[in-house]
N, CA, C and O atoms as a DFTB+ gen file, in Angstrom:
380 C
 N C O
     1  1       5.759     -14.197      14.487
     2  2       4.470     -13.752      14.011
     3  2       3.587     -14.991      13.805
     4  3       4.062     -16.032      13.350
     5  1       2.333     -14.869      14.137
     6  2       1.382     -15.960      14.007
     7  2       1.162     -16.259      12.519
     8  3       1.155     -15.359      11.679
     9  1       0.984     -17.547      12.222
    10  2       0.828     -17.981      10.833
    11  2      -0.370     -17.320      10.158
    12  3      -0.294     -16.949       8.987
    13  1      -1.462     -17.172      10.879
    14  2      -2.663     -16.543      10.321
    15  2      -2.373     -15.103       9.891
    16  3      -2.823     -14.664       8.833
    17  1      -1.638     -14.388      10.699
    18  2      -1.286     -13.000      10.375
    19  2      -0.336     -12.956       9.183
    20  3      -0.451     -12.071       8.335
    21  1       0.596     -13.895       9.107
    22  2       1.513     -13.926       7.967
    23  2       0.769     -14.198       6.663
    24  3       1.037     -13.563       5.643
    25  1      -0.160     -15.139       6.702
    26  2      -0.933     -15.449       5.494
    27  2      -1.775     -14.252       5.079
    28  3      -1.856     -13.927       3.895
    29  1      -2.400     -13.600       6.045
    30  2      -3.196     -12.413       5.740
    31  2      -2.315     -11.302       5.177
    32  3      -2.723     -10.593       4.258
    33  1      -1.116     -11.148       5.721
    34  2      -0.183     -10.135       5.223
    35  2       0.266     -10.454       3.801
    36  3       0.411      -9.551       2.977
    37  1       0.487     -11.730       3.512
    38  2       0.867     -12.130       2.155
    39  2      -0.260     -11.876       1.167
    40  3      -0.023     -11.379       0.066
    41  1      -1.485     -12.214       1.555
    42  2      -2.633     -11.944       0.682
    43  2      -2.794     -10.451       0.444
    44  3      -3.057     -10.017      -0.678
    45  1      -2.636      -9.669       1.505
    46  2      -2.722      -8.220       1.370
    47  2      -1.645      -7.706       0.414
    48  3      -1.925      -6.860      -0.435
    49  1      -0.428      -8.207       0.546
    50  2       0.661      -7.758      -0.320
    51  2       0.393      -8.123      -1.776
    52  3       0.666      -7.329      -2.677
    53  1      -0.139      -9.320      -2.010
    54  2      -0.447      -9.749      -3.376
    55  2      -1.529      -8.865      -3.991
    56  3      -1.386      -8.398      -5.122
    57  1      -2.599      -8.638      -3.254
    58  2      -3.694      -7.790      -3.747
    59  2      -3.216      -6.357      -3.922
    60  3      -3.626      -5.676      -4.862
    61  1      -2.354      -5.895      -3.026
    62  2      -1.824      -4.544      -3.147
    63  2      -0.950      -4.411      -4.394
    64  3      -0.919      -3.349      -5.016
    65  1      -0.242      -5.475      -4.762
    66  2       0.537      -5.457      -6.001
    67  2      -0.352      -5.267      -7.215
    68  3       0.003      -4.543      -8.145
    69  1      -1.513      -5.920      -7.208
    70  2      -2.473      -5.765      -8.303
    71  2      -3.021      -4.341      -8.326
    72  3      -3.093      -3.713      -9.382
    73  1      -3.403      -3.842      -7.162
    74  2      -3.926      -2.474      -7.059
    75  2      -2.856      -1.465      -7.464
    76  3      -3.153      -0.469      -8.123
    77  1      -1.617      -1.724      -7.069
    78  2      -0.508      -0.842      -7.425
    79  2      -0.355      -0.747      -8.941
    80  3      -0.124       0.339      -9.474
    81  1      -0.481      -1.870      -9.635
    82  2      -0.364      -1.849     -11.093
    83  2      -1.485      -1.021     -11.718
    84  3      -1.244      -0.221     -12.622
    85  1      -2.701      -1.217     -11.234
    86  2      -3.840      -0.471     -11.783
    87  2      -3.656       1.027     -11.539
    88  3      -3.860       1.834     -12.446
    89  1      -3.274       1.396     -10.328
    90  2      -3.066       2.816     -10.017
    91  2      -1.907       3.400     -10.818
    92  3      -1.944       4.565     -11.213
    93  1      -0.890       2.599     -11.052
    94  2       0.242       3.066     -11.849
    95  2      -0.169       3.326     -13.294
    96  3       0.290       4.291     -13.905
    97  1      -1.026       2.478     -13.842
    98  2      -1.526       2.692     -15.202
    99  2      -2.363       3.973     -15.279
   100  3      -2.235       4.748     -16.227
   101  1      -3.209       4.188     -14.285
   102  2      -4.030       5.408     -14.259
   103  2      -3.136       6.632     -14.120
   104  3      -3.342       7.635     -14.804
   105  1      -2.149       6.555     -13.242
   106  2      -1.227       7.669     -13.045
   107  2      -0.450       7.962     -14.322
   108  3      -0.207       9.124     -14.646
   109  1      -0.065       6.931     -15.041
   110  2       0.689       7.127     -16.273
   111  2      -0.152       7.833     -17.334
   112  3       0.378       8.613     -18.125
   113  1      -1.442       7.568     -17.356
   114  2      -2.331       8.251     -18.307
   115  2      -2.344       9.756     -18.033
   116  3      -2.365      10.565     -18.961
   117  1      -2.331      10.119     -16.749
   118  2      -2.342      11.535     -16.392
   119  2      -0.987      12.196     -16.621
   120  3      -0.930      13.401     -16.867
   121  1       0.093      11.442     -16.547
   122  2       1.420      12.026     -16.682
   123  2       1.736      12.472     -18.100
   124  3       2.587      13.340     -18.295
   125  1       1.075      11.901     -19.087
   126  2       1.360      12.291     -20.456
   127  2       0.784      13.655     -20.807
   128  3       1.121      14.228     -21.843
   129  1      -0.073      14.168     -19.955
   130  2      -0.637      15.495     -20.182
   131  2      -0.075      16.443     -19.129
   132  3       0.013      16.097     -17.952
   133  1       0.297      17.622     -19.556
   134  2       0.766      18.607     -18.604
   135  2       2.244      18.911     -18.741
   136  3       2.968      18.303     -19.529
   137  1       2.657      19.876     -17.939
   138  2       4.038      20.334     -17.969
   139  2       4.928      19.392     -17.163
   140  3       4.449      18.587     -16.365
   141  1       6.224      19.511     -17.390
   142  2       7.197      18.635     -16.742
   143  2       7.209      18.828     -15.224
   144  3       7.422      17.871     -14.480
   145  1       6.983      20.046     -14.768
   146  2       6.965      20.309     -13.326
   147  2       5.808      19.563     -12.677
   148  3       5.965      18.983     -11.603
   149  1       4.652      19.577     -13.321
   150  2       3.494      18.856     -12.793
   151  2       3.734      17.351     -12.804
   152  3       3.305      16.648     -11.889
   153  1       4.407      16.860     -13.818
   154  2       4.706      15.423     -13.893
   155  2       5.584      14.987     -12.726
   156  3       5.346      13.946     -12.114
   157  1       6.593      15.785     -12.425
   158  2       7.505      15.457     -11.326
   159  2       6.770      15.496      -9.997
   160  3       6.931      14.598      -9.172
   161  1       5.969      16.522      -9.786
   162  2       5.224      16.650      -8.530
   163  2       4.227      15.512      -8.374
   164  3       4.126      14.917      -7.301
   165  1       3.494      15.206      -9.432
   166  2       2.501      14.129      -9.367
   167  2       3.185      12.786      -9.128
   168  3       2.694      11.980      -8.339
   169  1       4.299      12.535      -9.791
   170  2       5.019      11.273      -9.589
   171  2       5.520      11.146      -8.156
   172  3       5.404      10.083      -7.545
   173  1       6.071      12.219      -7.624
   174  2       6.581      12.209      -6.252
   175  2       5.454      11.965      -5.254
   176  3       5.588      11.135      -4.355
   177  1       4.348      12.682      -5.409
   178  2       3.216      12.506      -4.500
   179  2       2.606      11.113      -4.630
   180  3       2.163      10.534      -3.638
   181  1       2.581      10.580      -5.834
   182  2       2.049       9.237      -6.054
   183  2       2.875       8.196      -5.308
   184  3       2.320       7.323      -4.641
   185  1       4.182       8.283      -5.418
   186  2       5.058       7.323      -4.742
   187  2       4.915       7.437      -3.228
   188  3       4.851       6.421      -2.537
   189  1       4.864       8.644      -2.713
   190  2       4.692       8.847      -1.269
   191  2       3.356       8.282      -0.814
   192  3       3.292       7.597       0.207
   193  1       2.292       8.558      -1.552
   194  2       0.959       8.089      -1.180
   195  2       0.876       6.570      -1.196
   196  3       0.348       5.972      -0.258
   197  1       1.385       5.942      -2.239
   198  2       1.325       4.486      -2.366
   199  2       2.136       3.817      -1.257
   200  3       1.676       2.848      -0.653
   201  1       3.320       4.319      -0.989
   202  2       4.156       3.736       0.062
   203  2       3.520       3.898       1.431
   204  3       3.500       2.960       2.228
   205  1       3.008       5.072       1.699
   206  2       2.376       5.339       2.989
   207  2       1.125       4.494       3.176
   208  3       0.887       3.973       4.266
   209  1       0.332       4.353       2.136
   210  2      -0.881       3.544       2.224
   211  2      -0.552       2.077       2.508
   212  3      -1.207       1.445       3.336
   213  1       0.445       1.541       1.835
   214  2       0.845       0.150       2.072
   215  2       1.281      -0.041       3.520
   216  3       0.855      -0.987       4.183
   217  1       2.116       0.847       3.999
   218  2       2.646       0.695       5.352
   219  2       1.574       0.929       6.413
   220  3       1.559       0.231       7.426
   221  1       0.682       1.889       6.206
   222  2      -0.370       2.144       7.198
   223  2      -1.313       0.953       7.346
   224  3      -1.711       0.607       8.459
   225  1      -1.665       0.335       6.240
   226  2      -2.537      -0.840       6.334
   227  2      -1.765      -2.018       6.919
   228  3      -2.338      -2.833       7.642
   229  1      -0.477      -2.116       6.616
   230  2       0.336      -3.178       7.199
   231  2       0.486      -2.994       8.710
   232  3       0.613      -3.974       9.444
   233  1       0.472      -1.760       9.169
   234  2       0.489      -1.505      10.613
   235  2      -0.768      -2.074      11.263
   236  3      -0.703      -2.650      12.349
   237  1      -1.904      -1.914      10.606
   238  2      -3.160      -2.457      11.139
   239  2      -3.154      -3.985      11.157
   240  3      -3.720      -4.597      12.063
   241  1      -2.519      -4.597      10.163
   242  2      -2.539      -6.055      10.048
   243  2      -1.554      -6.707      11.013
   244  3      -1.929      -7.584      11.790
   245  1      -0.283      -6.273      10.961
   246  2       0.744      -6.965      11.752
   247  2       1.709      -6.018      12.462
   248  3       2.882      -6.347      12.637
   249  1       1.237      -4.873      12.860
   250  2       2.036      -3.876      13.575
   251  2       3.208      -3.351      12.748
   252  3       4.217      -2.925      13.309
   253  1       3.085      -3.377      11.441
   254  2       4.079      -2.774      10.558
   255  2       5.352      -3.573      10.383
   256  3       6.384      -3.012      10.016
   257  1       5.303      -4.854      10.633
   258  2       6.486      -5.694      10.447
   259  2       6.640      -5.991       8.956
   260  3       5.731      -6.518       8.315
   261  1       7.801      -5.642       8.426
   262  2       8.079      -5.851       7.002
   263  2       9.037      -7.023       6.830
   264  3      10.018      -7.149       7.563
   265  1       8.747      -7.862       5.872
   266  2       9.632      -8.962       5.511
   267  2       9.874      -8.896       4.016
   268  3       9.077      -8.337       3.263
   269  1      10.974      -9.470       3.607
   270  2      11.316      -9.470       2.191
   271  2      10.253     -10.182       1.370
   272  3       9.950      -9.758       0.255
   273  1       9.687     -11.247       1.899
   274  2       8.702     -11.998       1.124
   275  2       7.393     -11.242       0.956
   276  3       6.614     -11.580       0.064
   277  1       7.120     -10.238       1.771
   278  2       5.952      -9.384       1.527
   279  2       6.160      -8.589       0.240
   280  3       5.247      -8.461      -0.576
   281  1       7.366      -8.060       0.070
   282  2       7.662      -7.301      -1.142
   283  2       7.711      -8.214      -2.369
   284  3       7.289      -7.819      -3.456
   285  1       8.219      -9.418      -2.196
   286  2       8.235     -10.369      -3.311
   287  2       6.818     -10.763      -3.714
   288  3       6.529     -10.923      -4.900
   289  1       5.941     -10.918      -2.736
   290  2       4.548     -11.240      -3.035
   291  2       3.864     -10.065      -3.735
   292  3       3.082     -10.265      -4.664
   293  1       4.155      -8.852      -3.293
   294  2       3.586      -7.678      -3.948
   295  2       4.095      -7.593      -5.392
   296  3       3.328      -7.276      -6.302
   297  1       5.359      -7.868      -5.596
   298  2       5.932      -7.857      -6.939
   299  2       5.296      -8.939      -7.812
   300  3       5.081      -8.726      -9.005
   301  1       4.996     -10.099      -7.222
   302  2       4.328     -11.170      -7.960
   303  2       2.932     -10.735      -8.401
   304  3       2.533     -10.997      -9.535
   305  1       2.192     -10.077      -7.518
   306  2       0.878      -9.550      -7.883
   307  2       0.974      -8.517      -8.988
   308  3       0.141      -8.484      -9.894
   309  1       1.998      -7.671      -8.910
   310  2       2.226      -6.665      -9.943
   311  2       2.521      -7.340     -11.287
   312  3       1.951      -6.965     -12.312
   313  1       3.410      -8.334     -11.276
   314  2       3.761      -9.024     -12.521
   315  2       2.579      -9.774     -13.112
   316  3       2.391      -9.773     -14.328
   317  1       1.790     -10.404     -12.276
   318  2       0.610     -11.114     -12.761
   319  2      -0.359     -10.145     -13.434
   320  3      -0.905     -10.446     -14.495
   321  1      -0.569      -8.999     -12.825
   322  2      -1.443      -7.984     -13.418
   323  2      -0.875      -7.480     -14.735
   324  3      -1.611      -7.278     -15.702
   325  1       0.428      -7.281     -14.768
   326  2       1.089      -6.807     -15.982
   327  2       0.887      -7.791     -17.128
   328  3       0.528      -7.389     -18.235
   329  1       1.116      -9.070     -16.871
   330  2       0.988     -10.093     -17.912
   331  2      -0.456     -10.191     -18.395
   332  3      -0.703     -10.242     -19.599
   333  1      -1.401     -10.217     -17.473
   334  2      -2.815     -10.317     -17.853
   335  2      -3.243      -9.082     -18.639
   336  3      -3.937      -9.202     -19.648
   337  1      -2.837      -7.900     -18.188
   338  2      -3.202      -6.658     -18.871
   339  2      -2.629      -6.629     -20.286
   340  3      -3.322      -6.249     -21.229
   341  1      -1.377      -7.024     -20.435
   342  2      -0.754      -7.007     -21.761
   343  2      -1.418      -8.020     -22.692
   344  3      -1.573      -7.752     -23.883
   345  1      -1.810      -9.180     -22.163
   346  2      -2.504     -10.161     -23.001
   347  2      -3.870      -9.641     -23.421
   348  3      -4.297      -9.877     -24.551
   349  1      -4.559      -8.940     -22.535
   350  2      -5.852      -8.365     -22.892
   351  2      -5.699      -7.276     -23.942
   352  3      -6.522      -7.173     -24.851
   353  1      -4.660      -6.467     -23.828
   354  2      -4.412      -5.405     -24.807
   355  2      -4.077      -6.015     -26.164
   356  3      -4.549      -5.529     -27.191
   357  1      -3.267      -7.076     -26.181
   358  2      -2.902      -7.724     -27.440
   359  2      -4.141      -8.323     -28.093
   360  3      -4.325      -8.183     -29.302
   361  1      -4.996      -8.988     -27.316
   362  2      -6.226      -9.549     -27.871
   363  2      -7.148      -8.454     -28.374
   364  3      -7.796      -8.614     -29.408
   365  1      -7.211      -7.347     -27.653
   366  2      -8.069      -6.231     -28.051
   367  2      -7.566      -5.609     -29.350
   368  3      -8.367      -5.232     -30.205
   369  1      -6.255      -5.498     -29.505
   370  2      -5.685      -4.909     -30.718
   371  2      -5.826      -5.826     -31.924
   372  3      -5.895      -5.342     -33.054
   373  1      -5.869      -7.148     -31.711
   374  2      -6.025      -8.083     -32.821
   375  2      -7.441      -8.076     -33.366
   376  3      -7.650      -8.358     -34.545
   377  1      -8.417      -7.757     -32.526
   378  2      -9.827      -7.787     -32.950
   379  2     -10.172      -6.564     -33.717
   380  3     -11.312      -6.412     -34.156
């Protein structure tokens, strides 16, 4: 794979990790309301949608080639968002 495509794929994975965290927080807000059947259905559809969206855009970028470091980069973006969000919540609660 060309280096330019790999770098673009890594950036996409990192940004997608951040977006994944935000969407997961929004989804979690909706899951606390409603019946258990709706929670299961919404969770299942959410996971399918997020996975499909990641792979479809990756197909456009690099023909859908998956590497372990793409997932590690996505996880890094997720963790960075998690840490920043928790620090903002802690600061907000202290004020």
